[in-house]
N, C-alpha and C positions, 0 to 999 in steps of 0.2 A: 533591483528589483530580483526577490529572490527565486529563483527555481525549486520545485518542487515535480523530483521525480518518482514513478509508479514504476517499479520490479517487478511485473506478473510472469508466472511461467503457463502459459498454454492461450491462445487468441480467444475471442469471445467470435461467432459464430453467429448465435440467431440477430438479427437486425434490432428488433426491438431492444436486445441490452448492448448493439452498439449506439442507438439512438439515441440511448441514454446517457452512457457514459458520455456520449459528444457532445449535447447538449449541459451535463455540468463544467466538459473541459471549457467550451464557449464561456458560458459566466465565470472560473474561475482566471481567465484572458486576464482583466481588469487586476486582480490582485494579488498576481503571478506568472512564471515560464511555468506551465505544467508540461510533462512530458513524460510519457508512456512509454515502456522499453517492456515487447512482451517475448520470454524467451523461449523456444522449443521444446514440447515437453518430449521425455524422452523413453516412451513405452517403447523403445527397442530392445529393451536391457531383461537378463534372468532374472531378477529378481527388485523389488524395492528398494533395499539398498544402495543396489548400485545403480538404479532409476535416479536416486534423491541423492545420491553421491553424484554424478554424473549433471543433474540443475543443480547441484550444491556449485558445482564449483562456477557454474553460467553466472547463476544468482551473487555467487562471488566478486566475478572482474566488473560484474557490472553498478557494483556499491560506491557512492560517495559522499562526499561530505559526513553529517551526521545521518542513521541508518535507523529506521526502525522498522520490527519483525512483525507482521497478523499476524497471532499464535492464537491460539488457545489455552495454553499455557501462563499467558502474560498477563500485562495486569487489567483490571475491568477498566474501564473510564467512560467521562462522560465528554456531552459533547464542548462543555467550554472546559475539561481538563486537557481535550485534544487541542483546544485553541492556546490556550494557557503554555503546551508544549512545544506548539509551532513556535510562541511568540519566543521562551523564551530560547529554545534554540537558534532563532536567527541572525540572535545577538552572538552568539558561537562561529557559526556558520551560514554563508550566505544559499548552501546547497541542504536541500533536506530529503532521504529517502526513501519511501516505505513500502516496502518487499510485503509481498503476497504466493508465497508458495505453489505448489502443485496440492489435487485435493487425495494426493496420499502425507501431505504435510512440506519438510528438509529434513535438510540433511542433519545430523550432531554441528556437523563444522560452521552451516549457513546459523546456527545456535546461538555458535561460539562466538564467530564473528560479528553479530548483530547485538549486542546486552542490551538494546532498548526493544522490549516486549511487549505488544497490546491485542487486549482482549475483545473482539466482538459481542462479546457474551456465550452463557452458556449452551446458546444451541445451536444444531448445527446451521449453512445457508451452503445453497446452492454454489457452488466458486464467482457463478457468471454475477450472479447477485450480490456477494459479498465483496467485487470488484467496482459494482455502481455503488453501494451504501459508502465502501471507504470513501471512492471520489465525491460524494456528496456532503458527508462526516467532513471531509478538510474545507471543501465548500463553504457551509456552513459555519467552520475556524474561522474560514477566514472572514465570514461576517459580524458573527460577535466577536470579532476582536473589531470589526471597522464601528458596530454596533446598527448595524441598518436590521431593519423590523423582521428580514426570515427569518432571525431563531426567536420563538417565540417562548 
C-alpha cells in the first residue's frame, strides 16, 4: 500500500481544525497509509532567514520517496491533476511526501531539495486551513482515481 507523508511546520491548535484533519485521515486509510510529521516552529531565532534555515534542516531530514512542496510559486493544479500526479509517481516510489512550510515559507535549501512544487492558488489561506485543504485534496485525488462519486 502506498504511503503518503505530510510534513508540516507547526501544530494544529484549535479543535475544529484537528477534527477536520482527523476526519479526512480516517477516510484516507482505505486508500493509503497516511502519516503527518509535525515539525516544531523555530520562532526563537534572531531573523526570518535563520528561522527558515533551521526549519529547513528539519524538513530536509524528513523527506522520503518523491517529495512535493506546497509553494505559492509552484504550479497551479486541478484536483484531477493532483490525482494524476499521485498515480504517475506511485509507479516510481511507494512513498510520497508532501511538505507545508511555516507561515514565513521555506528556506532556499528546501526549495532546491524539492523540485516538485504545487500552488494552492493565488489566494492567501490561513496555515491551518491550507493543511486541511491539502489533506482533503489528497483524499479527493484517491477518489478520482477510484472513480467514486465523491468528486463531482
